[in-house]
C-alpha positions as CSV (number, residue, x, y, z in Angstrom):
1,M,-106.1,157.3,-174.2
2,H,-106.2,161.1,-174.4
3,Y,-105.9,162.9,-177.8
4,K,-103.7,166.1,-178.0
5,D,-104.0,168.5,-180.8
6,Y,-100.4,169.2,-181.7
7,Y,-101.3,171.8,-184.3
8,A,-103.3,173.7,-181.7
9,A,-100.4,173.4,-179.3
10,L,-98.1,175.2,-181.8
11,G,-100.8,177.5,-183.0
12,I,-100.4,176.5,-186.7
13,P,-102.7,175.3,-189.4
14,K,-102.7,171.6,-190.4
15,N,-101.1,172.4,-193.7
16,A,-98.2,174.3,-192.1
17,D,-94.8,173.6,-193.7
18,L,-91.6,172.8,-191.8
19,D,-90.5,176.4,-191.6
20,Q,-93.8,177.4,-190.0
21,I,-93.5,174.5,-187.5
22,K,-90.0,175.5,-186.5
23,K,-90.8,179.2,-186.2
24,A,-93.9,178.5,-184.0
25,Y,-91.9,176.2,-181.8
26,R,-89.0,178.6,-181.3
27,Q,-91.4,181.4,-180.3
28,L,-93.3,179.2,-177.8
29,A,-90.2,177.7,-176.4
30,H,-88.8,181.1,-175.7
31,A,-92.0,182.5,-174.3
32,Y,-92.8,179.6,-172.0
33,H,-89.4,178.3,-170.9
34,P,-89.7,177.6,-167.2
35,D,-86.6,179.6,-166.5
36,V,-88.0,182.7,-168.3
37,S,-91.8,182.7,-168.0
38,K,-93.6,183.3,-164.7
39,A,-97.0,182.0,-166.1
40,P,-98.5,179.3,-163.9
41,D,-98.9,176.9,-166.9
42,A,-95.5,177.7,-168.4
43,E,-94.0,174.3,-167.8
44,A,-97.0,172.5,-169.2
45,R,-97.1,174.8,-172.3
46,F,-93.4,174.3,-172.8
47,K,-93.7,170.5,-172.7
48,D,-96.7,170.5,-175.0
49,A,-94.9,172.6,-177.6
50,A,-91.8,170.4,-177.4
51,Q,-93.9,167.3,-177.8
52,A,-95.8,168.7,-180.7
53,Y,-92.6,169.9,-182.4
54,A,-90.9,166.5,-182.0
55,T,-93.8,164.9,-183.8
56,L,-94.7,167.3,-186.5
57,K,-91.1,168.1,-187.7
58,D,-90.7,164.4,-188.6
59,P,-92.6,163.6,-191.8
60,V,-93.1,160.0,-190.9
61,K,-94.3,160.7,-187.4
62,R,-96.5,163.5,-188.7
63,A,-98.1,161.2,-191.2
64,A,-98.9,158.7,-188.5
65,Y,-100.3,161.4,-186.3
66,D,-102.4,162.8,-189.1
67,Q,-104.1,159.4,-189.5
68,L,-105.7,159.7,-186.0
69,E,-109.3,160.8,-185.9
70,P,-109.2,164.5,-184.7
71,L,-111.0,165.0,-181.4
72,A,-111.4,167.7,-178.9
73,P,-108.3,168.1,-176.8
74,N,-107.8,165.6,-173.9
75,T,-111.0,163.6,-174.8
76,E,-110.9,159.9,-174.7
77,F,-110.3,158.1,-178.1
78,T,-109.8,154.6,-179.3
79,P,-106.4,154.1,-181.0
80,P,-106.0,152.0,-184.1
81,P,-106.9,148.4,-183.5
82,Q,-103.4,147.0,-184.0
83,W,-102.0,149.6,-181.6
84,Q,-104.5,148.7,-179.0
85,E,-103.8,145.0,-179.4
86,D,-100.0,145.5,-179.2
87,H,-99.8,148.0,-176.4
88,S,-102.8,147.7,-174.1
89,D,-100.6,146.4,-171.3
90,T,-98.0,149.1,-171.3
91,W,-99.3,152.4,-172.7
92,H,-101.9,154.4,-170.9
93,S,-102.1,157.9,-172.5
94,F,-101.3,159.3,-175.9
95,E,-98.9,161.9,-174.5
96,Y,-96.5,159.0,-173.6
97,M,-96.8,157.2,-176.9
98,D,-93.7,156.5,-179.0
99,L,-94.9,157.6,-182.4
100,D,-92.4,155.5,-184.2
101,E,-94.2,152.5,-182.9
102,L,-97.6,154.1,-183.6
103,M,-96.6,154.6,-187.2
104,A,-95.5,151.0,-187.5
105,A,-98.7,149.8,-185.9
106,M,-100.8,151.8,-188.3
107,G,-98.8,151.0,-191.4
108,K,-98.6,147.3,-191.4
109,G,-100.6,144.3,-192.6
110,G,-103.8,143.3,-190.8
111,K,-106.2,145.6,-189.1
112,G,-105.7,149.3,-189.6
113,A,-103.0,148.8,-192.3
114,H,-102.3,151.9,-194.2
115,G,-98.9,151.4,-195.7
116,P,-96.1,149.1,-196.8
117,H,-94.2,149.1,-193.4
118,S,-93.6,145.7,-191.8
119,P,-94.4,145.3,-188.1
120,M,-91.8,146.5,-185.6
121,P,-90.4,143.7,-183.4
122,I,-91.5,144.3,-179.8
123,N,-89.7,142.5,-177.0
124,G,-91.8,140.9,-174.3
125,R,-92.0,142.4,-170.8
126,D,-89.8,141.3,-167.9
127,Y,-91.6,140.0,-164.8
128,E,-90.5,139.6,-161.2
129,N,-91.8,137.1,-158.6
130,T,-90.7,136.6,-155.0
131,V,-90.1,133.1,-153.9
132,H,-89.8,132.0,-150.2
133,I,-87.4,129.2,-149.5
134,S,-85.8,127.6,-146.5
135,L,-82.1,128.0,-145.6
136,E,-81.6,124.3,-146.4
137,D,-83.0,124.8,-149.9
138,A,-80.9,127.9,-150.3
139,R,-77.7,125.9,-149.6
140,R,-78.5,122.8,-151.6
141,G,-80.7,124.3,-154.4
142,T,-84.3,123.2,-155.1
143,A,-87.0,123.0,-157.7
144,L,-90.3,125.0,-157.3
145,T,-93.6,125.2,-159.0
146,I,-94.7,128.8,-159.3
147,E,-97.6,130.7,-160.8
148,V,-96.7,133.6,-163.0
149,A,-99.4,136.3,-163.7
150,A,-98.8,137.7,-167.1
151,T,-100.7,139.7,-169.7
152,E,-101.0,136.5,-171.7
153,G,-102.7,134.8,-168.8
154,Q,-101.5,133.0,-165.7
155,R,-98.9,130.3,-166.3
156,T,-97.5,127.5,-164.1
157,L,-93.8,127.0,-164.3
158,Q,-91.3,124.5,-162.9
159,V,-88.2,126.5,-161.9
160,A,-84.8,125.5,-160.5
161,I,-83.2,127.5,-157.7
162,P,-79.4,127.0,-157.8
163,P,-77.5,126.2,-154.7
164,G,-75.9,129.1,-152.7
165,V,-78.5,131.8,-153.1
166,R,-78.9,134.5,-150.5
167,E,-81.6,136.9,-149.3
168,G,-82.6,139.5,-151.9
169,Q,-80.7,137.8,-154.7
170,R,-82.5,137.7,-158.1
171,V,-82.4,134.5,-160.2
172,R,-82.9,135.2,-163.9
173,L,-84.9,132.8,-166.1
174,R,-84.3,133.8,-169.7
175,G,-87.3,133.9,-172.0
176,Q,-89.8,133.1,-169.3
177,G,-91.3,136.6,-169.1
178,G,-93.9,138.2,-171.5
179,H,-94.2,136.9,-175.0
180,G,-92.5,139.0,-177.7
181,R,-94.5,140.2,-180.8
182,H,-93.6,140.4,-184.5
183,G,-90.4,138.5,-184.0
184,G,-89.3,140.3,-180.8
185,G,-87.7,138.2,-178.1
186,N,-89.5,137.0,-175.0
187,G,-88.9,138.9,-171.8
188,D,-87.2,137.4,-168.7
189,L,-88.6,136.2,-165.4
190,Y,-86.7,137.3,-162.3
191,L,-87.2,135.4,-159.0
192,R,-86.3,137.4,-156.0
193,I,-85.1,135.2,-153.1
194,A,-86.7,135.6,-149.7
195,L,-85.3,133.3,-147.0
196,K,-87.7,131.8,-144.4
197,T,-86.9,132.4,-140.7
198,H,-84.9,129.5,-139.3
199,P,-85.2,128.4,-135.6
200,V,-81.4,128.1,-135.2
201,F,-79.5,130.0,-137.9
202,R,-79.4,133.7,-138.9
203,P,-78.2,134.6,-142.4
204,D,-75.9,137.5,-143.1
205,R,-75.5,137.6,-146.9
206,H,-74.0,134.1,-147.6
207,D,-72.7,133.5,-144.0
208,L,-74.7,132.0,-141.2
209,Y,-74.6,132.7,-137.4
210,F,-76.0,130.7,-134.4
211,D,-75.7,130.9,-130.6
212,L,-73.4,128.3,-129.0
213,F,-73.9,127.9,-125.2
214,L,-71.0,126.5,-123.3
215,S,-70.6,125.5,-119.7
216,P,-68.0,127.4,-117.6
217,W,-65.7,124.3,-117.6
218,E,-66.1,123.7,-121.4
219,A,-65.1,127.3,-122.0
220,A,-62.2,127.2,-119.5
221,L,-60.8,123.7,-120.3
222,G,-61.7,123.5,-124.0
223,A,-63.9,120.8,-125.4
224,E,-65.2,118.9,-128.5
225,V,-68.9,119.8,-128.8
226,Q,-71.5,118.7,-131.3
227,V,-73.1,121.6,-133.2
228,P,-75.8,121.8,-135.9
229,T,-75.2,122.8,-139.5
230,L,-77.5,122.8,-142.6
231,D,-75.9,119.5,-143.6
232,G,-76.2,117.8,-140.2
233,A,-74.4,117.8,-136.8
234,V,-70.6,118.1,-136.7
235,L,-67.9,118.3,-134.0
236,L,-66.5,121.7,-133.2
237,T,-63.3,122.2,-131.3
238,V,-63.6,124.8,-128.5
239,P,-60.2,126.2,-127.5
240,S,-59.4,126.4,-123.8
241,G,-60.0,129.8,-122.3
242,T,-62.8,130.7,-124.8
243,P,-64.5,133.9,-123.6
244,A,-68.2,134.8,-124.0
245,G,-68.8,136.8,-127.2
246,R,-66.1,135.0,-129.3
247,T,-67.1,133.6,-132.6
248,L,-65.9,130.2,-133.7
249,R,-65.8,129.6,-137.5
250,L,-66.8,126.5,-139.4
251,R,-65.5,127.0,-142.9
252,G,-67.7,126.2,-145.9
253,R,-70.8,125.7,-143.8
254,G,-72.7,128.8,-144.9
255,L,-75.2,129.1,-147.7
256,A,-72.6,128.8,-150.4
257,K,-70.4,125.8,-149.9
258,D,-67.3,127.3,-151.7
259,H,-67.2,130.8,-150.2
260,S,-69.3,131.2,-147.0
261,D,-68.9,130.1,-143.4
262,L,-70.9,129.3,-140.3
263,F,-70.1,131.2,-137.2
264,A,-70.9,130.1,-133.6
265,L,-71.4,133.0,-131.2
266,V,-70.2,131.8,-127.8
267,H,-72.3,132.3,-124.6
268,I,-71.4,131.0,-121.2
269,A,-74.3,129.2,-119.4
270,N,-74.1,128.6,-115.7
271,P,-76.0,125.8,-114.1
272,P,-79.3,127.1,-112.8
273,T,-78.9,125.0,-109.6
274,L,-75.9,123.3,-107.9
275,N,-76.0,120.0,-106.1
276,S,-73.7,119.5,-103.0
277,Q,-70.8,118.1,-105.0
278,E,-70.9,120.8,-107.6
279,R,-71.1,123.5,-104.9
280,K,-68.1,122.0,-103.1
281,L,-66.0,121.9,-106.4
282,Y,-66.9,125.6,-107.1
283,Q,-65.9,126.5,-103.6
284,E,-62.6,124.8,-104.0
285,L,-62.0,126.6,-107.3
286,A,-62.9,129.9,-105.7
287,S,-60.5,129.4,-102.8
288,T,-57.6,128.2,-105.0
289,S,-57.9,130.3,-108.2
290,A,-56.1,133.6,-108.5
291,F,-58.2,134.7,-111.4
292,N,-60.0,138.0,-111.0
293,P,-62.3,138.9,-113.9
294,R,-62.4,142.5,-112.6
295,S,-58.6,143.1,-112.4
296,F,-58.6,145.6,-115.2
297,P,-56.6,148.8,-114.4
298,L,-58.4,151.7,-113.0
299,E,-57.8,155.1,-114.7
300,T,-56.2,157.7,-112.5
301,P,-57.8,161.1,-112.7
302,H,-56.0,163.7,-114.8
303,A,-54.8,166.8,-113.1
304,P,-56.7,169.9,-114.1
305,H,-55.1,171.7,-117.0
306,T,-53.5,175.0,-115.9
307,P,-52.8,177.6,-118.7
308,H,-49.3,178.9,-119.0
309,A,-48.7,182.4,-117.8
310,H,-47.6,184.8,-120.4
């Protein structure tokens, strides 16, 4: 941690009273306000003065600050033992300390105790892990064993993933984060869901999509075809005259059973080769059918616009 001399920042002696502190701060704030001063270090001087003033104007914070061993500015120093124990995982430099917590850490029982204050409750940290699960597990729910790296050491947890989760969703496990101190509550563990790639289905939030290939006669005549779902194969009714590009819906077959669907995206697949009988049937169809897939109307060119004479 880095020590900052707040008295030097304000240019006041260590026995300065509150009026001297206020006066020094007002003068520095006016002189080094970034909107007023053109000095290259104006913003840093302004922040240092504000930080020093916020600490020294408060008698309790000032008393806590005065208990620190004075050092040369910006040199490394070791904070009180209890502070180091409580905050080694979250605080990195003195300029970001909350001096209310510093005062409590220095003025409680145990190491470094200098006053009657009881320890401040400190809540544990929240943690986040990413878990990779299959689409089948996302629909049905699953149980996982995960390793959680925490400041208290690595832990192994058995966790339950509820059914119906989707990509990017966070599952909250209350109290499974960092341990609280001095009566503070434990933090939470958040599991971010990452869905594994599936060979058939593509997720879109809670819905699923897959490619359904139909023969020309199935698309033209309609059919009952067997299609896959995450719960096993089912029969899907294909209406007659189904074109390529249409989506057919299977309700409730997505990742969440009560509010998501499975969509079949239709593709028309022609036979790669034709035997003599198939060719004969296609030729008969071609000679008897009046259907023309290119019978869309052609646009007629617009006449050039002629401006009206005035």
